[in-house]
N, C-alpha and C positions, 0 to 999 in steps of 0.2 A: 525315502522314497524317489519312484525316479521320474526323471520331468518329462513332461512332453514332446522333447526333441528326442530326448534320448532313447525313449519308447520308439518311435518312428524310426531313428537311426538303426535300431537293432530291426526293425522290420523290413527297412531296405537294404541294409547291406547284410553281407552273409562273410563271414571268416573261414577263408581258406588256407588251409600250408601248403605247398610246394617246393619243391626242390628245382630250383633254376643254377646249370651251372655248376652242379657239387653242391651247394649252397643253400641251407636251408632258407624259405620266409616264410613271414605270413602276412596275406591283406586280406584288407578289407572291400569286399567288390560289391558291387550294385547287380542285381541279375543282366541286366542289358549290357554288362564289362564284357568285353571282349579278353581272352589271353595277348593281345598284341596291348591292348590298353594296361595290363599288369606290368606287362614286360618293361612297356617304354615309359608309363608314365609313376609305377608305382615303384619298380624298382629300377629305372635312370636307365635300363640298359636300349641305348639307342643303334646297335648295329639291326638290329629285326627293324624292317620299313614299312611303314603303310605305304601301298601303291594302289591298287585300283578299289580294295576293299570288298571285292567278289570274288578272291580266291585265283582269279583268273594270272596276275603278275609273277606271283611266286617270290615277291619282293620280302613276304611276312613269314615265309617257311622257318620254320622251327621244326625241333624231334618232341615229339613227346611221348613217352615211353616207349622209346626208340622205332619210332612210325614218325614220317615225317608230316607236319602237317600245317593248312594256314593258321596261323594265328587271327589274323581278322576273321573268322569263321567258328573258332571255337569259343563257346562261353566260357568266362573265368571258372563259373560255379561247376562246370564240369572235368577240372582242373585237379581238383581237391587231392590231395596226395600223391599227386602226378610229378616226374622226373622232367623235367624239360632241359635242352640244350639250345643255346643260341649260337648264333654266329661270335659271340666274343667267344665262346669255348672252345674255340679253335686256335684262338692266340697260342703264340710258343713261346712263354716267360711273358706276357707282357706285350711281345712284339707282335703285331700284325703279320699277316703273309703278305705277300705280295696281289696276290687275288683278293683277300680282303682290303689290301688300302686302295686296293683300285675301285672297289664298291665306295668307300669314306670318301677318295677322291672326287669321284663322279657321281655323286649323289643315289648312289644305289641304283646304277642301271639295269634295266632286265635281265635277268637270265637266258632271254634267247640271245644276246649282243655277246655274250661269255662265249656262245657255240660259233661266234665266228670269229672269232679269236685264235688264228692258226697255231697248231703245237709247236711248229718250229720257228713260230716267231720269238724272239728276244722276249723276257717280260722285263722292260725298263722300271727303273726305281723310283723315276721324275714323274712327279704329280701329273703334270702335262701332258708327258708321253701316256703315262696309264689311261689319259681319259680319250687320247685320241684315236679309238678304235673305229675298225672300218664298220659301214653300216651298210 
């Protein structure tokens, strides 16, 4: 016979299957969990950042079924059977691109700052120099 806590858990969690960065995952989520919560907490993929939690900053942007979405605004239960790509999927053979490394080194600067990084400026590989973007 099922215990009271097991019955409550089945009422409060929904099991979903999703593909993240071309790998299949199963997660038990609460109705209030966002896609961002699943990506960061359940799958331990920390490249997708939590910024404003209002869909304004873009730090949580991922591709879901080939559409850009703010993962902080998408409920996880809406993602069952979806395909999701995070910034980690952009790595080349496990190595971050210079742009990805700049985000990691600089605590995920808002995308707006990247527009101020002129295309003709060399991309330094030094973490200190990558974070010294003009404002």
